[in-house]
C-alpha positions, 0 to 999 in steps of 0.5 A, spaced: 812 528 450 814 529 443 820 527 439 822 534 439 822 536 446 829 534 449 828 536 456 822 537 461 823 542 467 820 539 474 818 543 480 823 545 483 830 547 481 831 541 476 831 540 469 831 533 466 835 533 459 837 528 454 845 528 454 849 533 451 856 534 449 858 540 454 856 535 460 861 530 459 866 532 464 860 533 469 858 526 468 865 523 468 865 527 475 859 525 478 860 518 476 866 517 480 861 515 485 860 509 481 864 508 475 871 509 478 875 515 481 879 517 475 876 522 471 880 521 465 878 514 466 870 515 466 871 520 460 873 514 456 868 509 459 863 514 457 866 514 450 866 507 449 860 505 452 855 510 449 858 514 443 862 508 440 856 503 441 855 500 434 847 499 436 845 506 437 846 513 433 847 517 439 847 516 447 841 514 450 843 518 456 838 522 461 840 527 465 838 532 472 841 538 472 840 544 477 843 551 475 847 548 470 850 543 474 849 535 473 846 532 479 843 525 476 844 520 471 841 514 468 844 511 462 842 505 456 847 502 452 845 499 445 844 492 445 842 488 439 839 481 441 836 475 436 829 473 437 825 467 434 826 462 429 829 464 424 832 469 428 831 476 427 835 482 431 831 486 435 834 492 439 833 492 447 837 497 451 840 495 457 839 500 463 845 502 468 849 508 470 844 510 475 847 515 480 844 521 484 848 526 487 848 525 495 846 532 496 840 531 491 837 524 493 830 523 496 827 528 492 824 524 487 829 525 481 829 517 480 822 516 478 823 523 474 829 521 469 826 514 468 819 517 466 822 522 461 827 516 459 822 511 458 818 516 454 824 518 450 826 511 449 819 509 446 818 515 441 825 512 438 822 506 437 824 501 443 819 497 446 823 494 452 829 496 456 832 491 460 837 491 466 842 486 468 846 490 473 842 493 478 844 493 485 840 493 491 837 500 492 836 501 484 833 494 484 828 495 490 826 502 486 825 498 479 821 493 482 816 499 485 816 503 478 813 497 473 820 493 472 818 486 472 823 480 474 825 475 468 829 471 474 835 470 478 842 470 474 844 464 479 851 466 481 856 461 482 862 462 485 869 459 486 871 462 492 878 464 494 882 459 498 884 464 503 879 469 503 881 476 507 878 477 513 871 481 513 871 488 516 865 490 520 863 495 515 863 490 510 859 485 514 854 491 515 854 493 507 852 486 506 846 486 510 843 493 509 843 496 501 844 503 503 850 502 507 853 498 502 853 505 497 856 509 503 861 503 503 863 503 496 864 510 496 868 511 502 872 505 500 874 508 493 875 515 495 880 513 500 884 508 496 883 514 490 887 518 495 892 513 497 899 515 493 900 507 491 894 508 487 895 514 484 898 511 478 894 508 472 890 502 474 894 496 473 891 488 472 893 486 479 888 481 479 891 477 473 898 477 476 899 470 477 896 468 471 901 473 467 907 470 470 905 463 469 904 465 462 910 468 461 914 461 464 909 457 459 910 461 453 903 463 452 901 456 451 898 452 457 898 445 453 898 443 447 892 446 445 890 452 450 893 459 449 893 465 454 892 471 450 891 479 452 887 481 446 881 478 443 880 474 436 874 477 434 873 474 427 875 467 429 870 468 436 865 470 431 865 464 427 866 459 432 859 462 435 856 462 429 858 454 428 856 452 435 850 456 436 843 454 434 839 457 439 832 459 439 832 463 446 833 470 446 841 472 446 845 477 445 848 478 437 856 476 438 859 477 431 865 480 429 863 487 430 860 486 437 866 483 439 871 488 437 867 493 440 865 489 447 872 488 449 875 495 449 871 497 455 877 501 459 874 499 466 876 492 465 882 488 463 881 481 459 885 474 459 882 470 453 884 462 453 883 459 446 883 452 444 886 451 437 887 445 433 888 449 429 882 453 428 878 455 434 874 450 438 873 454 444 874 460 448 873 462 455 873 470 457 876 472 464 874 479 466 877 484 472 876 491 474 882 496 472 881 499 479 885 495 483 882 494 489 876 491 486 878 483 486 873 479 483 874 476 476 868 474 472 868 468 467 864 472 462 864 468 456 865 461 454 864 457 448 866 450 446 865 445 441 866 439 445 865 436 452 873 436 452 874 442 450 869 445 455 872 442 461 879 443 459 878 451 459 875 451 465 880 447 469 885 451 466 882 457 468 881 455 475 889 453 475 891 460 472 887 464 477 890 461 483 887 464 490 883 469 486 875 468 487 872 466 480 865 468 478 860 466 473 852 467 471 849 459 471 842 461 470 841 459 463 847 454 462 846 448 459 847 442 464 854 440 462 856 447 463 854 447 470 856 440 471 863 442 469 863 448 474 861 444 479 866 439 478 871 445 479 869 447 486 864 453 484 857 454 489 852 458 489 852 464 492 847 467 497 842 472 493 837 476 496 834 483 494 838 486 499 844 482 499 848 480 492 842 481 488 843 478 481 837 479 477 834 480 470 829 485 470 825 488 464 820 494 463 816 496 458 817 503 455 809 504 454 805 505 460 799 502 456 802 496 456 804 494 463 799 490 465 799 486 458 803 480 457 810 482 454 812 479 448 818 480 443 816 478 437 811 473 440 816 471 445 815 471 452 820 475 455 818 474 463 821 467 463 829 466 465 828 460 460 827 464 454 833 467 455 841 465 454 844 471 459 852 471 460 856 476 464 858 478 457 851 482 456 851 486 462 854 493 462 858 491 469 863 488 465 
């Protein structure tokens, strides 16, 4: 496949193509099955994630089209990582956004889209792509088509004090991944039609936090403040001061933070420890879709054990009965101990239930059976990486 080939026709009625602007509306419509049931919100997310991405000049989106209609999609968003010592920036795009229209499934479209996408990514100079947000069905498909496991992301959860009763359909969804997809589609469609949910999405997950914040005047104690917006420059300066890691880690500079926290599918709250300069921060994320209630701790940096513990304690206090989740696989022992002390426990994870795996794929078939290295650094061991939720396209 040559660089100038922007599409390929496969047997049947389908054509696999690179993204074209005229398909923007169709992509947003198709992604009602994954991103949100709101068309305009999906268009804004597409623009933010793929068109405003600071690391790619054009969107890395691949579409399956049948008779002029978009029926399938796989996206890769630009991500810059530091590798080696001294650290060198390397682009490793992250895979996401996989969806096939219901009536076109089980026709081999996923494999054809990925074949075209991997060839195109290789021609663009990308050696590998990673995956941090695959659900059960996607994960099984990826493993069967040459993706390799980096390792489990080891989700820790502080469960809500009084969890809602789990429906029979939800129990089935947890056990069988195909049912899970149907469950989400039926749930989102029904709730999108509910008149109570037709207004612009609101941050219901942060209601308790915001109410407490209003009472306290934005300051939780002498050092911690709660804010709805990031401080990109200060956060980047803190990361630069604290991080001297030789592991593969995502770049977290001012440009990245400026872009990252504009995700239109997410609400964020920032806990900052200042004395007076910034000595720590913790970022909470919730979906703008109000019935998706999980809140994630997606970023967490601190200059001392005292600051680290105070930030997580404050987050737990502020979120009250909301369930909190965090990736723990690459945390240092003191960070993991601080979470356990606040009641966080491991989430049961299997390929068919709550799969949270980091995967990687070579874009070149001739390399599939060789050792996989990035700048001489082994990539198939979770200990080689520093991964937090902020790296994922799911937040």
